[in-house]
N, C-alpha and C positions, 0 to 999 in steps of 0.2 A: 757518466758518459766517458768517452775517451778523449774527448776535445778538450780544449783550452788548458793543457799542458798537464792531464791527467791521464796520459797513455800510460806511463809507468808508474807504479806505486812503489815505495821502499817501505820493507818490512820494519816493525817497530823494534828497538832496542831497549837499553836501559834509559832509566831517566835519574837524572842526577839534581837533587834538592838541595839548595844552598840556601845560606843566609845573607851572605856577603858575597859579592862578585869580586874576587881577586884573582881575574885572569882565568875563571873558571868557564865563562860561556866563550871566551874565544878559544879556549883550548879544546872544546869538546865540539866546536861548531862543524869541523872537519870531518868526525868520524861519522860515517853513515849509519843511520838508525838512533843515534843517540840523541838525546833531547836533554835540556836544563830547564829548571822552574825553581823560582824565588818561594820559600817556605811561606810567606805573606801573600801569595796571590797564586796558591795552588788551584789548577785547573781539572777539572773532573775526567775532561776529554783525554788530558795526558796521563791521569793517574789509571784510568780504566778505557784504554780505548775501544770504541767499539761495543761498550758496555762489556767487555769481559775483565774481570777482576784476576789480579794475581801477575801486574805487570813488575818487571824487576827493578826496584828502586833503590839509588843509592843515595845515603842520608850524610851530610856532614855534621860533625860534632854540634857547632852551633845551632844548625836547622833542628836538630832533634830536641836539643833543650828548649828551643823556641815554641816547641809544639806545646809545651807545659803552659807558657804563657799565653797562648792563642786561646787553646782549648780547654785548659785546666784539668783538674784531675776529678774522680767520681766523688771524691769527700768535699773539695772545695769548688767553687764556681770559675768561669773562666774571665781573667781579670782584663783581658783587651775584647771580649765580647759582651755586650750586656744582656741581662737575662738569659744566658745560654747555659746548660748543663749536659755534661755528656750524656748520651742514653744507657738506661741502666737495663740490664738483661731482664727479662719478664720472669725467668725460673732461676733460683740461686743453685740448685743442683739440677743439672742437665741430663743427668742418667735417668731416663723416661722410663725404661723397662724396670728398673727397681723400685720407682714409683707405682706403678701400675700393678705389679708383682707383690707388693707389701701388704701386711695383712690388714693395715687400716682401710685401704682401699677396696680389698677384695672382699671386707666385711659388709661393706655398705652397697656392693653391688647384686643386683638380681640373680637368681641361679640361672644357669644356662639351659636354654630352650633344647628340648629335644626335638630330632627331625621329624617330619609327619611320615606317618607310615606309608609304604609304597606297596600297592595292589599289583599283583601280577596281572597282565591284561590276559583276557578269556580268548581264547584261540577256537574257532568252529573246527571240531573234528572232521566235518564232512568235506571241508576245503585244506585241512592238513593233514597229509600222512603221517607225520612225526606224531602228532597227538593221536590220532587214530591207533596208532601200533601202540602208544602207552597205555591206551584205554583196552583196546582188543589186540590181542598180540596175533589174533587168527585171522585180523582183517587183510594183512597182505596177501597170506596164501588165499583166502576167498577171492581176492582181488585177481590175482593171478590165473585161478581157475574161471572165474567170469571171463576174463580176457580171452582165455585159450577157447572156451565155448563160445564166445563170440565170433571169435576169426574163424571157428569151424563151421557155423552157421553161415556166415557171409560165403565160405568157400562153396558150401553145397549150394548156397541160393546162385551164385555165379555158374555153377556147372549145370545146374537145372535151366538156366536161363540159355547158356549156350545149346543146349540138348532141344529146348523148346525152337530157338531160331533156326537150328539145323534140320528139324522135322518140318516146319511150318514155313520156313523163310528161305526156299531151295533157289538162291541164285536169280535165274530169270523168270522162275514163274510167279514173282511177287505182283502184287495188282498194278503197281505205277508202270513196271516194266512191260507187262502183259499189255497195258494200254497204250504205252509208246510202240509196242511194235505193230498194233493197229493201225496207228496214225503212219508210221515208216512205210508200211504196205501201200496204203491209199497214196501218199506221196509219191511213192516208186512206180504206180500205175498211173498218176497222172502226168508224172515226166515222160514215160513210155510212150503215152498218147499223144503229148506236145510233139516230141521226135518224129512220130509217124506223119503227124499233120504237117510237118517243115517239109519233109522228104517229099509228100504229095504235092505240096505247092511248088517247090523246086523242078518235079517232073512237068508240072504243066506250064511253067514259064519256059522250060527248053523247048517243049513243044512249039 
């Protein structure tokens, strides 16, 4: 959080490790980002802040010599730490590529497996024009002729349909229109008769 005096954070600077404080802490405390630590009380949070290795550390001569007394060497144990030994590397030779490619390792390995054979997916030539063209070079020409013949038959069918409609379906002479004409004539007669009756009624009222 940004509360409780943590609103502004200062970047980490170098770490000065000393054995005896001969005014080192007082000299470094006013420099922003610089921290100090005693070699006998090293703090992991100061050596690697945030879990990130690679902080710039300045060692005094006495502090660097004191490390041997605290942690010892790979041959001898640590004088100031009971039952402590420096961790040894698991591999004396760190050149892993050279070890793997050596004749001793390669001779004991199994032979390399061959990749499985890949078979081409069969494509239906009736659905794929490309495959049909490979199998039958004349299929495309045949298809074009069939298409032209189909279009020709369609044009002839449309023409025959138009001629039939022109001959047998002559505008006003269709069955539906003839039927509607009869109803229209009867409706006109009834309207005319109603108008005549209305005129006679008006004359009688005037008389």
